[in-house]
C-alpha positions as a Markdown table, in Angstrom:
| # | Residue | x | y | z |
|---|---|---|---|---|
| 1 | Met | 0.0 | 0.0 | 0.0 |
| 2 | Leu | 1.0 | 3.6 | -0.6 |
| 3 | Phe | 1.0 | 4.2 | 3.2 |
| 4 | Tyr | 3.7 | 1.7 | 4.0 |
| 5 | Gly | 7.3 | 1.3 | 2.9 |
| 6 | His | 9.9 | 3.8 | 1.8 |
| 7 | Lys | 9.0 | 4.4 | -1.8 |
| 8 | Pro | 9.9 | 7.8 | -3.1 |
| 9 | Leu | 6.5 | 9.3 | -3.9 |
| 10 | Val | 5.8 | 11.0 | -7.2 |
| 11 | Pro | 3.6 | 14.1 | -7.1 |
| 12 | Phe | 0.4 | 12.1 | -7.8 |
| 13 | Glu | 1.2 | 9.7 | -4.9 |
| 14 | Gln | 2.0 | 12.6 | -2.6 |
| 15 | Gln | -1.4 | 14.2 | -3.5 |
| 16 | Leu | -3.1 | 10.9 | -2.5 |
| 17 | Val | -1.4 | 10.9 | 0.9 |
| 18 | Gln | -2.1 | 14.6 | 1.5 |
| 19 | Phe | -5.8 | 14.1 | 0.5 |
| 20 | Asp | -6.2 | 11.1 | 2.7 |
| 21 | Thr | -4.6 | 12.9 | 5.6 |
| 22 | Ala | -6.9 | 15.9 | 5.2 |
| 23 | His | -10.1 | 14.0 | 4.6 |
| 24 | Ser | -11.6 | 11.2 | 6.7 |
| 25 | Thr | -13.9 | 10.0 | 3.9 |
| 26 | Arg | -11.3 | 7.9 | 2.0 |
| 27 | Trp | -8.7 | 5.4 | 3.1 |
| 28 | Val | -7.8 | 5.2 | 6.8 |
| 29 | Ala | -4.1 | 4.3 | 6.8 |
| 30 | Ser | -3.6 | 3.2 | 10.4 |
| 31 | Pro | -5.1 | -0.3 | 10.2 |
| 32 | Ala | -3.1 | -1.1 | 7.0 |
| 33 | Val | 0.1 | 0.3 | 8.5 |
| 34 | Ala | -0.5 | -1.8 | 11.7 |
| 35 | Ala | -1.0 | -5.0 | 9.6 |
| 36 | Tyr | 2.1 | -4.3 | 7.5 |
| 37 | Arg | 4.2 | -3.7 | 10.6 |
| 38 | Glu | 3.0 | -6.9 | 12.1 |
| 39 | Ala | 3.7 | -8.9 | 8.9 |
| 40 | Glu | 7.2 | -7.3 | 8.8 |
| 41 | Arg | 7.8 | -8.3 | 12.4 |
| 42 | Arg | 6.8 | -11.9 | 11.7 |
| 43 | Ala | 8.5 | -12.2 | 8.3 |
| 44 | Pro | 11.8 | -13.7 | 9.5 |
| 45 | Asn | 10.0 | -16.8 | 10.9 |
| 46 | Ala | 7.0 | -16.8 | 8.5 |
| 47 | Val | 6.0 | -19.1 | 5.7 |
| 48 | Tyr | 5.2 | -16.3 | 3.4 |
| 49 | Phe | 7.1 | -14.1 | 1.0 |
| 50 | Tyr | 7.2 | -10.6 | 2.5 |
| 51 | Met | 7.2 | -8.0 | -0.3 |
| 52 | Ala | 6.4 | -4.6 | 1.3 |
| 53 | Gly | 9.8 | -3.2 | 0.3 |
| 54 | Val | 9.5 | -4.0 | -3.4 |
| 55 | Phe | 9.0 | -0.4 | -4.3 |
| 56 | Asp | 11.4 | 1.2 | -1.8 |
| 57 | Ser | 13.9 | 2.2 | -4.6 |
| 58 | Val | 11.4 | 2.8 | -7.4 |
| 59 | Pro | 11.2 | 6.5 | -8.3 |
| 60 | Asp | 8.5 | 6.0 | -10.9 |
| 61 | Pro | 4.7 | 6.0 | -10.3 |
| 62 | Val | 3.4 | 2.5 | -9.5 |
| 63 | Tyr | 0.0 | 3.2 | -7.8 |
| 64 | Leu | -3.4 | 4.0 | -9.3 |
| 65 | Asp | -4.7 | 4.8 | -5.9 |
| 66 | Glu | -3.7 | 4.0 | -2.3 |
| 67 | Ala | -3.9 | 0.2 | -2.8 |
| 68 | His | -4.1 | -0.6 | -6.5 |
| 69 | Leu | -1.1 | -0.9 | -8.8 |
| 70 | Gly | -0.8 | 0.3 | -12.3 |
| 71 | Pro | 0.9 | -1.8 | -15.0 |
| 72 | His | 4.5 | -0.9 | -13.9 |
| 73 | Gly | 3.7 | -1.8 | -10.3 |
| 74 | Asn | 2.2 | -5.1 | -11.3 |
| 75 | Glu | 5.2 | -5.8 | -13.4 |
| 76 | Leu | 7.6 | -5.2 | -10.5 |
| 77 | Val | 5.5 | -7.4 | -8.2 |
| 78 | Ala | 5.4 | -10.2 | -10.8 |
| 79 | Asn | 9.2 | -9.9 | -11.3 |
| 80 | Ala | 9.7 | -10.1 | -7.5 |
| 81 | Ile | 7.5 | -13.2 | -7.3 |
| 82 | Ala | 9.2 | -14.8 | -10.3 |
| 83 | Lys | 12.6 | -14.2 | -8.8 |
| 84 | Tyr | 11.5 | -15.8 | -5.5 |
| 85 | Val | 10.1 | -18.8 | -7.3 |
| 86 | Glu | 13.3 | -19.2 | -9.3 |
| 87 | Asp | 15.4 | -19.0 | -6.2 |
| 88 | His | 13.2 | -21.4 | -4.2 |
| 89 | Pro | 12.2 | -24.3 | -6.5 |
| 90 | Ala | 8.9 | -25.8 | -5.4 |
| 91 | Gly | 9.0 | -23.7 | -2.3 |
| 92 | Met | 10.9 | -26.5 | -0.5 |
| 93 | Glu | 13.9 | -24.5 | 0.6 |
| 94 | Phe | 11.6 | -21.9 | 2.2 |
| 95 | Arg | 9.6 | -24.5 | 4.1 |
| 96 | Gln | 12.7 | -26.4 | 5.2 |
| 97 | Asp | 14.4 | -23.2 | 6.4 |
| 98 | Lys | 11.4 | -22.4 | 8.5 |
| 99 | Gly | 11.0 | -25.8 | 10.0 |
| 100 | Gln | 7.8 | -26.6 | 8.2 |
């Protein structure tokens, strides 16, 4: 989500954050931020692929709104998943590492 991570925001993304901060009629960030923080805290011992930092070094726009990605964002996520799958054939290494 736009509210979590360290992505450098483009002007459109900055406007979304500013609008949501000023108006209580749209997205409320605090529940999503709390969920992402908890997922990040649990990630080292989890059986899921934590991807919240995928956009941290992406200076280009990736969001259509606070939660939905545009084509470039979807491509980056797909590439991150493909890289993970390539590095962890059949997911077995991940499960073995976590004692599953």
